[in-house]
All heavy atoms as an XYZ file, in Angstrom:
848
protein
N     -46.547   -217.922    -47.942
C     -46.467   -216.858    -48.916
C     -46.572   -215.493    -48.226
O     -45.869   -214.575    -48.561
C     -47.589   -217.012    -49.944
C     -47.610   -215.898    -50.947
S     -49.015   -215.896    -52.071
C     -48.697   -217.350    -53.010
N     -47.421   -215.399    -47.274
C     -47.671   -214.125    -46.610
C     -46.802   -213.939    -45.369
O     -46.278   -212.870    -45.125
C     -49.151   -214.029    -46.234
C     -49.649   -212.769    -45.552
C     -49.512   -211.577    -46.481
C     -51.101   -212.935    -45.160
N     -46.662   -215.017    -44.598
C     -45.972   -214.905    -43.313
C     -44.543   -215.402    -43.333
O     -43.750   -214.994    -42.487
C     -46.716   -215.702    -42.226
O     -46.636   -217.087    -42.535
C     -48.148   -215.252    -42.096
N     -44.220   -216.313    -44.224
C     -42.889   -216.894    -44.251
C     -42.653   -217.874    -43.121
O     -41.528   -218.274    -42.864
N     -43.717   -218.274    -42.427
C     -43.588   -219.186    -41.284
C     -43.715   -220.636    -41.731
O     -44.300   -220.931    -42.763
C     -44.686   -218.903    -40.256
C     -44.571   -217.575    -39.614
S     -45.927   -217.343    -38.462
C     -45.761   -215.602    -38.154
N     -43.178   -221.522    -40.903
C     -43.307   -222.941    -41.195
C     -44.738   -223.400    -40.937
O     -45.475   -222.798    -40.161
C     -42.320   -223.764    -40.361
C     -42.534   -223.580    -38.877
O     -41.951   -222.624    -38.316
O     -43.282   -224.378    -38.284
N     -45.112   -224.476    -41.603
C     -46.493   -224.968    -41.549
C     -46.934   -225.375    -40.156
O     -48.119   -225.301    -39.833
C     -46.657   -226.140    -42.514
N     -46.010   -225.772    -39.319
C     -46.367   -226.257    -37.989
C     -46.974   -225.173    -37.102
O     -47.795   -225.459    -36.241
C     -45.137   -226.857    -37.304
N     -46.608   -223.932    -37.326
C     -47.128   -222.889    -36.436
C     -47.905   -221.782    -37.121
O     -48.506   -220.944    -36.461
C     -46.002   -222.290    -35.607
C     -44.966   -221.550    -36.391
C     -43.797   -221.116    -35.515
N     -42.922   -220.280    -36.292
C     -42.700   -219.007    -36.046
N     -43.262   -218.429    -35.026
N     -41.896   -218.319    -36.814
N     -47.933   -221.773    -38.437
C     -48.546   -220.662    -39.153
C     -50.035   -220.508    -38.830
O     -50.516   -219.384    -38.653
C     -48.305   -220.753    -40.676
C     -49.068   -221.893    -41.298
C     -48.658   -219.441    -41.357
N     -50.765   -221.602    -38.725
C     -52.207   -221.508    -38.488
C     -52.497   -220.838    -37.151
O     -53.301   -219.905    -37.076
C     -52.879   -222.903    -38.579
C     -54.328   -222.833    -38.118
C     -52.807   -223.423    -39.998
N     -51.832   -221.278    -36.094
C     -52.112   -220.695    -34.781
C     -51.690   -219.228    -34.710
O     -52.403   -218.400    -34.141
C     -51.446   -221.496    -33.667
O     -50.050   -221.514    -33.836
N     -50.562   -218.898    -35.321
C     -50.087   -217.511    -35.298
C     -51.032   -216.603    -36.082
O     -51.387   -215.512    -35.626
C     -48.643   -217.418    -35.847
C     -48.225   -215.976    -36.067
C     -47.679   -218.122    -34.915
N     -51.477   -217.053    -37.247
C     -52.373   -216.239    -38.067
C     -53.746   -216.118    -37.410
O     -54.354   -215.042    -37.449
C     -52.469   -216.796    -39.504
C     -53.555   -216.095    -40.301
C     -51.128   -216.651    -40.210
N     -54.240   -217.177    -36.776
C     -55.523   -217.085    -36.066
C     -55.469   -216.006    -34.988
O     -56.384   -215.187    -34.869
C     -55.886   -218.428    -35.433
C     -56.439   -219.435    -36.397
C     -56.701   -220.784    -35.749
O     -56.128   -221.080    -34.676
O     -57.490   -221.550    -36.328
N     -54.403   -215.998    -34.205
C     -54.244   -214.988    -33.152
C     -54.147   -213.599    -33.761
O     -54.772   -212.643    -33.290
C     -53.005   -215.300    -32.275
C     -52.677   -214.143    -31.348
C     -53.233   -216.577    -31.473
N     -53.376   -213.476    -34.847
C     -53.208   -212.172    -35.493
C     -54.524   -211.654    -36.069
O     -54.827   -210.460    -35.964
C     -52.151   -212.263    -36.583
N     -55.312   -212.540    -36.667
C     -56.611   -212.121    -37.212
C     -57.554   -211.683    -36.100
O     -58.271   -210.688    -36.238
C     -57.243   -213.241    -38.033
C     -56.634   -213.478    -39.407
C     -57.187   -214.756    -40.025
C     -56.870   -212.289    -40.321
N     -57.541   -212.405    -34.989
C     -58.377   -212.030    -33.849
C     -57.957   -210.671    -33.298
O     -58.785   -209.802    -33.052
C     -58.282   -213.104    -32.764
C     -59.193   -212.808    -31.596
O     -60.397   -212.560    -31.832
O     -58.701   -212.810    -30.443
N     -56.652   -210.483    -33.145
C     -56.129   -209.212    -32.623
C     -56.411   -208.064    -33.594
O     -56.688   -206.938    -33.186
C     -54.632   -209.363    -32.370
C     -54.008   -208.198    -31.647
C     -52.545   -208.426    -31.317
N     -51.797   -208.842    -32.499
C     -50.964   -209.878    -32.537
N     -50.773   -210.619    -31.479
N     -50.314   -210.159    -33.650
N     -56.391   -208.350    -34.898
C     -56.593   -207.290    -35.893
C     -58.029   -206.766    -35.911
O     -58.278   -205.689    -36.442
C     -56.186   -207.771    -37.288
O     -57.119   -208.682    -37.805
N     -58.962   -207.519    -35.337
C     -60.335   -207.013    -35.253
C     -60.421   -205.831    -34.294
O     -61.247   -204.943    -34.473
C     -61.285   -208.122    -34.834
C     -61.457   -209.150    -35.924
C     -62.511   -210.181    -35.586
O     -63.164   -210.118    -34.560
N     -62.680   -211.139    -36.476
N     -59.552   -205.812    -33.299
C     -59.497   -204.684    -32.364
C     -58.534   -203.601    -32.850
O     -58.755   -202.421    -32.621
C     -59.066   -205.181    -30.981
C     -60.082   -206.084    -30.313
C     -59.647   -206.524    -28.924
N     -58.388   -207.269    -28.897
C     -58.242   -208.561    -29.213
N     -59.292   -209.243    -29.596
N     -57.075   -209.154    -29.135
N     -57.458   -204.036    -33.502
C     -56.430   -203.118    -33.985
C     -55.951   -203.589    -35.362
O     -55.024   -204.398    -35.452
C     -55.261   -203.088    -32.995
C     -54.111   -202.207    -33.457
O     -54.324   -201.346    -34.342
O     -52.995   -202.388    -32.944
N     -56.607   -203.115    -36.443
C     -56.277   -203.606    -37.787
C     -54.796   -203.520    -38.150
O     -54.274   -204.404    -38.825
C     -57.125   -202.723    -38.704
C     -58.270   -202.289    -37.853
C     -57.691   -202.142    -36.463
N     -54.110   -202.510    -37.700
C     -52.696   -202.343    -38.046
C     -51.821   -203.419    -37.415
O     -50.711   -203.672    -37.892
C     -52.214   -200.967    -37.622
N     -52.302   -204.079    -36.383
C     -51.499   -205.098    -35.704
C     -51.233   -206.312    -36.582
O     -50.289   -207.065    -36.339
C     -52.175   -205.534    -34.408
O     -53.350   -206.283    -34.687
N     -52.037   -206.520    -37.621
C     -51.831   -207.675    -38.491
C     -50.484   -207.593    -39.215
O     -49.917   -208.610    -39.603
C     -52.971   -207.838    -39.498
C     -52.922   -209.144    -40.218
C     -53.307   -210.304    -39.587
C     -52.443   -209.220    -41.517
C     -53.221   -211.532    -40.236
C     -52.362   -210.428    -42.180
C     -52.754   -211.589    -41.532
N     -49.964   -206.413    -39.358
C     -48.680   -206.225    -40.043
C     -47.553   -207.001    -39.374
O     -46.572   -207.358    -40.021
C     -48.332   -204.745    -40.103
N     -47.705   -207.319    -38.102
C     -46.639   -208.011    -37.379
C     -46.383   -209.422    -37.889
O     -45.308   -209.970    -37.673
C     -46.952   -208.050    -35.879
O     -48.093   -208.858    -35.647
N     -47.347   -210.042    -38.573
C     -47.135   -211.405    -39.083
C     -46.748   -211.436    -40.554
O     -46.441   -212.491    -41.085
C     -48.374   -212.313    -38.862
C     -48.668   -212.479    -37.402
C     -49.563   -211.830    -39.630
N     -46.744   -210.306    -41.220
C     -46.392   -210.264    -42.640
C     -44.874   -210.288    -42.784
O     -44.169   -209.465    -42.214
C     -46.977   -209.015    -43.331
C     -48.497   -209.015    -43.209
C     -46.548   -208.962    -44.787
C     -49.148   -207.754    -43.717
N     -44.390   -211.247    -43.549
C     -42.963   -211.383    -43.809
C     -42.533   -210.275    -44.765
O     -43.124   -210.115    -45.841
C     -42.696   -212.752    -44.423
C     -41.213   -213.053    -44.607
O     -40.384   -212.143    -44.445
O     -40.898   -214.218    -44.905
N     -41.512   -209.534    -44.412
C     -41.043   -208.429    -45.259
C     -40.563   -208.927    -46.626
O     -40.586   -208.177    -47.598
C     -39.928   -207.658    -44.561
O     -38.816   -208.512    -44.330
N     -40.164   -210.203    -46.714
C     -39.711   -210.764    -47.995
C     -40.866   -211.012    -48.957
O     -40.646   -211.259    -50.134
C     -38.957   -212.072    -47.764
C     -37.670   -211.885    -46.952
C     -37.074   -213.211    -46.601
N     -38.015   -213.891    -45.699
C     -37.862   -215.119    -45.239
N     -36.821   -215.830    -45.601
N     -38.750   -215.654    -44.424
N     -42.120   -210.944    -48.448
C     -43.276   -211.225    -49.306
C     -43.738   -209.995    -50.083
O     -44.707   -210.064    -50.826
C     -44.438   -211.788    -48.485
O     -44.976   -210.802    -47.639
N     -43.077   -208.901    -49.903
C     -43.443   -207.692    -50.628
C     -44.257   -206.748    -49.770
O     -44.442   -206.957    -48.577
N     -44.738   -205.719    -50.388
C     -45.499   -204.696    -49.693
C     -46.991   -205.016    -49.789
O     -47.600   -204.820    -50.835
C     -45.206   -203.331    -50.319
O     -45.971   -202.332    -49.694
N     -47.555   -205.535    -48.718
C     -48.967   -205.907    -48.672
C     -49.771   -204.817    -47.979
O     -49.435   -204.437    -46.864
C     -49.148   -207.197    -47.883
C     -48.736   -208.443    -48.561
C     -47.452   -208.893    -48.731
C     -49.590   -209.425    -49.148
N     -47.467   -210.088    -49.380
C     -48.756   -210.445    -49.644
C     -50.971   -209.534    -49.283
C     -49.275   -211.560    -50.278
C     -51.469   -210.655    -49.918
C     -50.631   -211.653    -50.406
N     -50.838   -204.333    -48.589
C     -51.757   -203.459    -47.862
C     -52.377   -204.286    -46.725
O     -52.770   -205.434    -46.923
C     -52.814   -203.080    -48.895
C     -52.196   -203.386    -50.227
C     -51.241   -204.500    -49.987
N     -52.429   -203.740    -45.530
C     -52.868   -204.485    -44.344
C     -54.257   -205.090    -44.520
O     -54.474   -206.259    -44.213
C     -52.860   -203.578    -43.089
C     -51.473   -202.998    -42.852
C     -53.358   -204.332    -41.873
C     -50.462   -203.928    -42.293
N     -55.205   -204.330    -45.000
C     -56.579   -204.828    -45.143
C     -56.626   -206.009    -46.103
O     -57.275   -207.023    -45.815
C     -57.506   -203.708    -45.644
O     -57.421   -202.611    -44.741
C     -58.937   -204.178    -45.748
N     -55.916   -205.913    -47.218
C     -55.913   -206.990    -48.199
C     -55.158   -208.204    -47.664
O     -55.548   -209.343    -47.911
C     -55.326   -206.520    -49.530
C     -56.288   -205.709    -50.370
C     -56.683   -204.372    -49.764
O     -55.911   -203.805    -48.968
O     -57.791   -203.897    -50.081
N     -54.092   -207.977    -46.939
C     -53.335   -209.084    -46.350
C     -54.200   -209.851    -45.353
O     -54.207   -211.090    -45.341
C     -52.071   -208.564    -45.668
N     -54.932   -209.134    -44.526
C     -55.812   -209.788    -43.554
C     -56.942   -210.541    -44.261
O     -57.305   -211.653    -43.846
C     -56.376   -208.763    -42.575
N     -57.477   -209.975    -45.319
C     -58.520   -210.667    -46.088
C     -57.976   -211.943    -46.718
O     -58.636   -212.985    -46.720
C     -59.076   -209.757    -47.187
O     -59.754   -208.671    -46.636
N     -56.773   -211.859    -47.262
C     -56.126   -213.023    -47.851
C     -55.892   -214.102    -46.791
O     -56.144   -215.288    -47.016
C     -54.807   -212.604    -48.500
C     -54.048   -213.728    -49.135
C     -54.509   -214.348    -50.280
C     -52.857   -214.163    -48.591
C     -53.800   -215.381    -50.875
C     -52.139   -215.197    -49.173
C     -52.612   -215.808    -50.315
N     -55.426   -213.686    -45.625
C     -55.178   -214.629    -44.534
C     -56.477   -215.280    -44.060
O     -56.509   -216.485    -43.781
C     -54.489   -213.919    -43.368
N     -57.537   -214.491    -43.977
C     -58.830   -215.051    -43.567
C     -59.294   -216.105    -44.571
O     -59.755   -217.183    -44.187
C     -59.869   -213.931    -43.426
C     -61.209   -214.404    -43.014
N     -61.483   -214.873    -41.748
C     -62.369   -214.515    -43.694
C     -62.745   -215.248    -41.678
N     -63.301   -215.034    -42.847
N     -59.158   -215.820    -45.848
C     -59.523   -216.779    -46.881
C     -58.650   -218.030    -46.782
O     -59.144   -219.164    -46.865
C     -59.377   -216.141    -48.268
C     -59.668   -217.044    -49.462
C     -61.131   -217.493    -49.470
C     -59.329   -216.303    -50.752
N     -57.364   -217.844    -46.580
C     -56.448   -218.979    -46.449
C     -56.813   -219.851    -45.253
O     -56.757   -221.078    -45.336
C     -55.011   -218.473    -46.322
N     -57.220   -219.224    -44.159
C     -57.605   -219.988    -42.971
C     -58.843   -220.835    -43.250
O     -58.961   -221.953    -42.758
C     -57.841   -219.060    -41.778
C     -56.601   -218.304    -41.330
S     -55.227   -219.385    -40.910
C     -55.868   -220.162    -39.460
N     -59.751   -220.320    -44.038
C     -60.933   -221.102    -44.411
C     -60.533   -222.275    -45.297
O     -61.121   -223.353    -45.218
C     -61.947   -220.222    -45.137
C     -62.605   -219.189    -44.223
C     -63.649   -218.362    -44.931
N     -64.680   -219.199    -45.526
C     -65.242   -218.948    -46.712
N     -64.884   -217.893    -47.413
N     -66.175   -219.748    -47.194
N     -59.520   -222.085    -46.133
C     -59.076   -223.132    -47.060
C     -58.353   -224.281    -46.356
O     -58.273   -225.376    -46.910
C     -58.160   -222.544    -48.128
S     -59.014   -221.465    -49.286
N     -57.830   -224.048    -45.174
C     -57.103   -225.101    -44.457
C     -57.935   -225.749    -43.358
O     -57.399   -226.481    -42.533
C     -55.752   -224.596    -43.888
C     -54.837   -224.142    -45.006
C     -55.956   -223.503    -42.860
N     -59.228   -225.507    -43.367
C     -60.108   -226.164    -42.400
C     -59.941   -227.675    -42.501
O     -59.786   -228.214    -43.597
C     -61.569   -225.804    -42.673
C     -61.948   -224.404    -42.296
C     -62.072   -224.216    -40.787
O     -62.298   -225.202    -40.061
O     -61.922   -223.079    -40.356
N     -59.983   -228.354    -41.363
C     -59.835   -229.808    -41.370
C     -60.988   -230.503    -42.076
O     -60.793   -231.467    -42.801
C     -59.712   -230.329    -39.934
C     -58.421   -229.947    -39.211
C     -58.458   -230.452    -37.777
C     -57.208   -230.498    -39.943
N     -62.179   -229.998    -41.877
C     -63.348   -230.605    -42.493
C     -63.519   -230.087    -43.917
O     -63.660   -228.883    -44.143
C     -64.596   -230.284    -41.680
O     -65.754   -230.681    -42.372
N     -63.522   -231.001    -44.862
C     -63.685   -230.613    -46.260
C     -65.002   -229.875    -46.493
O     -65.090   -228.974    -47.330
C     -63.619   -231.865    -47.133
C     -63.690   -231.585    -48.593
C     -63.556   -232.859    -49.398
N     -63.525   -232.534    -50.806
C     -63.554   -233.415    -51.756
N     -63.600   -234.702    -51.454
N     -63.536   -233.050    -53.006
N     -66.028   -230.252    -45.744
C     -67.351   -229.653    -45.918
C     -67.372   -228.168    -45.579
O     -68.208   -227.428    -46.093
C     -68.375   -230.394    -45.062
N     -66.459   -227.716    -44.729
C     -66.458   -226.301    -44.335
C     -65.483   -225.456    -45.148
O     -65.448   -224.243    -44.995
C     -66.126   -226.147    -42.839
O     -64.846   -226.735    -42.579
C     -67.191   -226.793    -41.972
N     -64.693   -226.103    -46.014
C     -63.781   -225.338    -46.871
C     -64.555   -224.675    -48.010
O     -65.536   -225.216    -48.494
C     -62.726   -226.265    -47.475
C     -61.735   -226.741    -46.471
C     -60.661   -227.566    -47.143
N     -60.314   -228.658    -46.258
C     -60.074   -229.896    -46.630
N     -60.125   -230.230    -47.909
N     -59.774   -230.808    -45.749
N     -64.105   -223.496    -48.440
C     -64.811   -222.810    -49.539
C     -64.584   -223.512    -50.879
O     -63.564   -224.172    -51.084
C     -64.177   -221.416    -49.538
C     -62.834   -221.605    -48.943
C     -62.969   -222.728    -47.949
N     -65.529   -223.352    -51.768
C     -65.443   -223.893    -53.122
C     -64.413   -223.091    -53.913
O     -64.438   -221.853    -53.895
C     -66.820   -223.812    -53.793
C     -66.781   -224.272    -55.235
O     -66.564   -225.468    -55.455
O     -66.969   -223.406    -56.119
N     -63.529   -223.777    -54.600
C     -62.453   -223.100    -55.326
C     -62.980   -222.154    -56.395
O     -62.631   -220.980    -56.436
C     -61.509   -224.131    -55.957
C     -60.332   -223.558    -56.745
C     -59.434   -222.730    -55.842
C     -59.537   -224.677    -57.386
N     -63.848   -222.648    -57.259
C     -64.340   -221.835    -58.369
C     -65.355   -220.791    -57.901
O     -65.331   -219.652    -58.361
C     -64.968   -222.707    -59.433
C     -65.422   -221.908    -60.649
C     -65.911   -222.765    -61.733
N     -64.768   -223.540    -62.223
C     -64.807   -224.345    -63.250
N     -65.920   -224.511    -63.911
N     -63.743   -225.001    -63.639
N     -66.243   -221.181    -56.997
C     -67.328   -220.293    -56.598
C     -66.965   -219.243    -55.569
O     -67.562   -218.170    -55.543
N     -65.969   -219.532    -54.711
C     -65.629   -218.591    -53.646
C     -64.180   -218.125    -53.673
O     -63.908   -216.933    -53.574
C     -65.909   -219.229    -52.282
C     -67.372   -219.461    -51.988
C     -67.571   -220.067    -50.607
O     -67.236   -219.378    -49.626
O     -68.035   -221.214    -50.529
N     -63.239   -219.078    -53.788
C     -61.827   -218.722    -53.666
C     -61.357   -217.883    -54.848
O     -60.767   -216.811    -54.659
C     -60.957   -219.990    -53.501
C     -59.479   -219.623    -53.473
C     -61.345   -220.738    -52.234
N     -61.608   -218.345    -56.061
C     -61.153   -217.598    -57.242
C     -61.743   -216.182    -57.290
O     -60.990   -215.217    -57.459
C     -61.450   -218.370    -58.522
C     -60.992   -217.709    -59.821
C     -59.492   -217.472    -59.809
C     -61.385   -218.560    -61.017
N     -63.065   -216.021    -57.116
C     -63.587   -214.650    -57.116
C     -62.998   -213.776    -56.002
O     -62.720   -212.593    -56.218
C     -65.094   -214.835    -56.919
C     -65.379   -216.213    -57.397
C     -64.150   -217.015    -57.071
N     -62.779   -214.363    -54.834
C     -62.201   -213.590    -53.730
C     -60.774   -213.168    -54.046
O     -60.378   -212.026    -53.767
C     -62.242   -214.402    -52.435
N     -59.989   -214.072    -54.636
C     -58.617   -213.721    -55.006
C     -58.578   -212.664    -56.105
O     -57.736   -211.766    -56.079
C     -57.850   -214.970    -55.435
C     -57.520   -215.959    -54.324
C     -56.894   -217.214    -54.905
C     -56.630   -215.331    -53.272
N     -59.485   -212.778    -57.065
C     -59.549   -211.769    -58.130
C     -59.905   -210.395    -57.542
O     -59.318   -209.387    -57.915
C     -60.564   -212.174    -59.197
C     -60.213   -213.464    -59.926
S     -58.744   -213.336    -60.939
C     -59.431   -212.507    -62.355
N     -60.858   -210.388    -56.615
C     -61.245   -209.125    -55.976
C     -60.084   -208.553    -55.162
O     -59.821   -207.347    -55.213
C     -62.462   -209.327    -55.086
C     -62.923   -208.042    -54.436
C     -64.085   -208.266    -53.494
O     -64.182   -209.299    -52.833
N     -64.971   -207.288    -53.419
N     -59.368   -209.402    -54.429
C     -58.212   -208.935    -53.662
C     -57.135   -208.368    -54.578
O     -56.524   -207.346    -54.270
C     -57.636   -210.066    -52.815
C     -58.366   -210.377    -51.531
C     -57.826   -211.659    -50.911
C     -58.252   -209.220    -50.553
N     -56.908   -209.022    -55.698
C     -55.903   -208.538    -56.642
C     -56.287   -207.170    -57.193
O     -55.443   -206.279    -57.316
C     -55.725   -209.540    -57.774
N     -57.553   -206.995    -57.513
C     -58.018   -205.702    -58.015
C     -57.865   -204.616    -56.954
O     -57.420   -203.509    -57.249
C     -59.468   -205.800    -58.462
C     -59.656   -206.585    -59.743
C     -61.124   -206.795    -60.093
O     -61.994   -206.144    -59.486
O     -61.380   -207.631    -60.977
N     -58.228   -204.948    -55.716
C     -58.088   -203.968    -54.632
C     -56.626   -203.640    -54.369
O     -56.270   -202.475    -54.142
C     -58.749   -204.494    -53.358
C     -60.251   -204.459    -53.445
C     -61.005   -205.031    -52.283
N     -60.318   -205.197    -51.032
C     -60.682   -206.082    -50.113
N     -61.715   -206.891    -50.321
N     -60.040   -206.171    -48.978
N     -55.766   -204.644    -54.429
C     -54.344   -204.415    -54.180
C     -53.727   -203.537    -55.259
O     -52.815   -202.753    -54.982
C     -53.608   -205.744    -54.092
N     -54.219   -203.646    -56.494
C     -53.690   -202.811    -57.569
C     -53.939   -201.327    -57.308
O     -53.177   -200.488    -57.774
C     -54.301   -203.202    -58.905
C     -53.685   -204.442    -59.486
C     -54.239   -204.760    -60.853
O     -55.259   -204.217    -61.260
N     -53.586   -205.644    -61.557
N     -54.964   -201.005    -56.559
C     -55.231   -199.608    -56.232
C     -54.095   -199.004    -55.414
O     -53.852   -197.808    -55.469
C     -56.547   -199.482    -55.465
C     -57.802   -199.891    -56.217
C     -59.012   -199.836    -55.287
C     -58.020   -199.024    -57.429
N     -53.388   -199.860    -54.661
C     -52.278   -199.390    -53.837
C     -50.966   -199.341    -54.614
O     -50.028   -198.694    -54.202
C     -52.075   -200.324    -52.634
C     -53.223   -200.304    -51.674
C     -54.230   -201.246    -51.743
C     -53.295   -199.344    -50.674
C     -55.287   -201.237    -50.848
C     -54.345   -199.319    -49.786
C     -55.335   -200.272    -49.871
O     -56.371   -200.260    -48.984
N     -50.901   -200.053    -55.709
C     -49.664   -200.177    -56.467
C     -49.694   -199.228    -57.659
O     -50.326   -199.491    -58.667
C     -49.488   -201.623    -56.937
C     -48.134   -201.864    -57.566
O     -47.306   -200.927    -57.612
O     -47.901   -202.994    -58.006
N     -48.984   -198.134    -57.557
C     -48.987   -197.140    -58.637
C     -48.276   -197.647    -59.876
O     -48.429   -197.105    -60.958
C     -48.319   -195.833    -58.181
O     -46.985   -196.116    -57.750
C     -49.105   -195.186    -57.059
N     -47.496   -198.712    -59.746
C     -46.782   -199.281    -60.882
C     -47.608   -200.316    -61.623
O     -47.209   -200.789    -62.675
C     -45.477   -199.915    -60.423
C     -44.501   -198.903    -59.833
C     -43.396   -199.609    -59.114
N     -43.992   -200.246    -57.928
C     -43.517   -201.304    -57.322
N     -42.445   -201.883    -57.773
N     -44.109   -201.809    -56.273
N     -48.756   -200.697    -61.071
C     -49.573   -201.758    -61.687
C     -50.133   -201.289    -63.018
O     -50.510   -200.138    -63.196
C     -50.714   -202.140    -60.759
N     -50.181   -202.194    -63.950
C     -50.785   -201.880    -65.237
C     -52.289   -201.773    -65.062
O     -52.897   -202.541    -64.326
C     -50.469   -202.980    -66.249
C     -49.001   -203.153    -66.589
C     -48.826   -204.373    -67.493
C     -48.464   -201.914    -67.265
N     -52.882   -200.856    -65.741
C     -54.328   -200.642    -65.639
C     -55.049   -201.423    -66.728
O     -55.660   -200.851    -67.623
C     -54.659   -199.145    -65.749
C     -54.016   -198.306    -64.686
C     -54.539   -198.674    -63.326
C     -53.917   -197.794    -62.272
N     -54.110   -198.282    -60.955
N     -54.921   -202.742    -66.651
C     -55.635   -203.562    -67.615
C     -56.320   -204.699    -66.864
O     -55.872   -205.125    -65.831
C     -54.705   -204.119    -68.687
C     -53.661   -205.083    -68.170
C     -52.839   -205.622    -69.318
C     -51.891   -206.695    -68.796
N     -51.132   -207.294    -69.852
N     -57.415   -205.141    -67.395
C     -58.124   -206.244    -66.764
C     -57.546   -207.559    -67.251
O     -57.080   -207.674    -68.375
C     -59.618   -206.178    -67.085
O     -59.809   -206.303    -68.462
N     -57.584   -208.539    -66.383
C     -57.066   -209.853    -66.715
C     -58.235   -210.743    -67.087
O     -59.220   -210.823    -66.378
C     -56.315   -210.450    -65.501
C     -55.867   -211.867    -65.802
C     -55.153   -209.568    -65.127
N     -58.108   -211.383    -68.218
C     -59.165   -212.275    -68.681
C     -58.571   -213.632    -69.008
O     -57.712   -213.750    -69.862
C     -59.835   -211.689    -69.925
O     -60.712   -212.640    -70.473
N     -59.019   -214.663    -68.287
C     -58.526   -216.005    -68.548
C     -58.929   -216.479    -69.937
O     -58.203   -217.201    -70.593
C     -59.052   -216.984    -67.501
C     -58.488   -216.820    -66.106
C     -59.191   -217.781    -65.159
C     -57.004   -217.079    -66.088
N     -60.091   -216.069    -70.400
C     -60.559   -216.539    -71.700
C     -59.749   -215.954    -72.850
O     -59.590   -216.585    -73.877
C     -62.039   -216.214    -71.877
O     -62.232   -214.820    -71.825
N     -59.213   -214.761    -72.687
C     -58.483   -214.149    -73.786
C     -57.050   -214.656    -73.886
O     -56.494   -214.704    -74.970
C     -58.476   -212.622    -73.639
O     -57.744   -212.261    -72.487
N     -56.445   -215.063    -72.787
C     -55.054   -215.480    -72.857
C     -54.851   -216.961    -72.574
O     -53.788   -217.496    -72.849
C     -54.229   -214.666    -71.859
O     -54.601   -215.016    -70.540
N     -55.860   -217.612    -72.004
C     -55.753   -219.016    -71.610
C     -54.601   -219.264    -70.652
O     -54.115   -220.372    -70.539
C     -55.644   -219.942    -72.825
C     -56.945   -220.013    -73.582
O     -58.016   -219.889    -72.989
N     -56.862   -220.203    -74.877
N     -54.104   -218.234    -70.009
C     -53.050   -218.344    -69.029
C     -53.573   -217.826    -67.687
O     -54.314   -216.852    -67.656
C     -51.832   -217.501    -69.432
C     -51.146   -217.970    -70.696
C     -50.496   -219.327    -70.503
O     -49.897   -219.592    -69.477
N     -50.656   -220.189    -71.485
N     -53.167   -218.470    -66.594
C     -53.605   -217.955    -65.296
C     -52.931   -216.621    -64.999
O     -51.829   -216.365    -65.497
C     -53.159   -219.032    -64.315
C     -52.019   -219.703    -64.996
C     -52.317   -219.632    -66.463
N     -53.572   -215.777    -64.225
C     -52.915   -214.525    -63.822
C     -51.612   -214.839    -63.098
O     -51.493   -215.864    -62.429
C     -53.934   -213.881    -62.873
C     -55.226   -214.532    -63.204
C     -54.908   -215.912    -63.669
N     -50.624   -213.971    -63.211
C     -49.310   -214.232    -62.638
C     -49.345   -214.417    -61.132
O     -48.516   -215.121    -60.586
C     -48.325   -213.105    -62.981
O     -48.867   -211.863    -62.527
C     -48.054   -213.048    -64.467
N     -50.301   -213.804    -60.437
C     -50.335   -213.950    -58.980
C     -50.832   -215.325    -58.542
O     -50.796   -215.654    -57.376
C     -51.144   -212.835    -58.307
C     -52.560   -212.723    -58.753
C     -53.640   -213.402    -58.272
C     -53.062   -211.874    -59.773
N     -54.770   -213.038    -58.932
C     -54.454   -212.090    -59.865
C     -52.482   -210.951    -60.634
C     -55.253   -211.428    -60.763
C     -53.300   -210.291    -61.520
C     -54.660   -210.531    -61.584
N     -51.274   -216.177    -59.473
C     -51.661   -217.545    -59.152
C     -50.514   -218.526    -59.373
O     -50.643   -219.698    -59.086
C     -52.869   -217.995    -59.982
C     -54.143   -217.388    -59.526
C     -54.821   -216.505    -60.337
C     -54.678   -217.679    -58.285
C     -56.006   -215.926    -59.925
C     -55.853   -217.112    -57.861
C     -56.524   -216.230    -58.678
N     -49.404   -218.056    -59.904
C     -48.268   -218.925    -60.169
C     -47.311   -218.827    -58.993
O     -46.969   -217.742    -58.546
C     -47.569   -218.529    -61.486
C     -48.557   -218.640    -62.645
C     -46.332   -219.386    -61.718
C     -48.056   -218.096    -63.950
N     -46.899   -219.975    -58.498
C     -46.006   -220.034    -57.342
C     -44.749   -219.208    -57.620
O     -44.070   -219.440    -58.623
C     -45.650   -221.471    -57.032
S     -44.502   -221.650    -55.667
N     -44.408   -218.263    -56.730
C     -43.229   -217.419    -56.969
C     -41.926   -218.215    -56.969
O     -40.945   -217.808    -57.586
C     -43.253   -216.407    -55.828
C     -44.167   -216.969    -54.812
C     -45.105   -217.901    -55.504
N     -41.915   -219.369    -56.345
C     -40.696   -220.180    -56.311
C     -40.363   -220.719    -57.692
O     -39.201   -220.840    -58.063
C     -40.857   -221.342    -55.303
C     -41.016   -220.772    -53.896
C     -39.686   -222.302    -55.367
C     -41.400   -221.797    -52.864
N     -41.405   -220.999    -58.490
C     -41.176   -221.565    -59.814
C     -40.910   -220.506    -60.867
O     -40.540   -220.830    -61.992
C     -42.364   -222.423    -60.250
O     -43.531   -221.600    -60.336
C     -42.595   -223.580    -59.299
N     -41.114   -219.251    -60.543
C     -40.861   -218.183    -61.521
C     -39.380   -217.848    -61.511
O     -38.763   -217.704    -60.478
C     -41.680   -216.945    -61.190
C     -43.157   -217.165    -61.337
C     -43.955   -215.903    -61.073
O     -43.409   -214.841    -60.869
N     -45.258   -216.038    -61.056
N     -38.829   -217.718    -62.680
C     -37.395   -217.400    -62.777
C     -37.222   -216.024    -63.342
O     -37.935   -215.535    -64.114
C     -36.659   -218.423    -63.675
C     -35.211   -218.072    -63.813
C     -36.849   -219.801    -63.115
């Protein structure tokens, strides 16, 4: 979603990019696929860090979906909206619509 890379190499490439971005935050932009849209670098790196935790081989070290992943994604979405002047200024509530936020729906399935 973020890099456009195949699964065989995405983990190693993103690990290197995250390590390099600690010294030079702007360098993370080199792994962002231009087809994925305009990602703020800080939010993209945060998303990638979360994704790397989610693909850990050991299930015990992966983050909890409800307790960690969902809140982190919601926070990233809110932060990303600050960069998007076209974003609607409304809060998303799962309880009011019973529908997941659009950024949780696979873009391939959206028509």
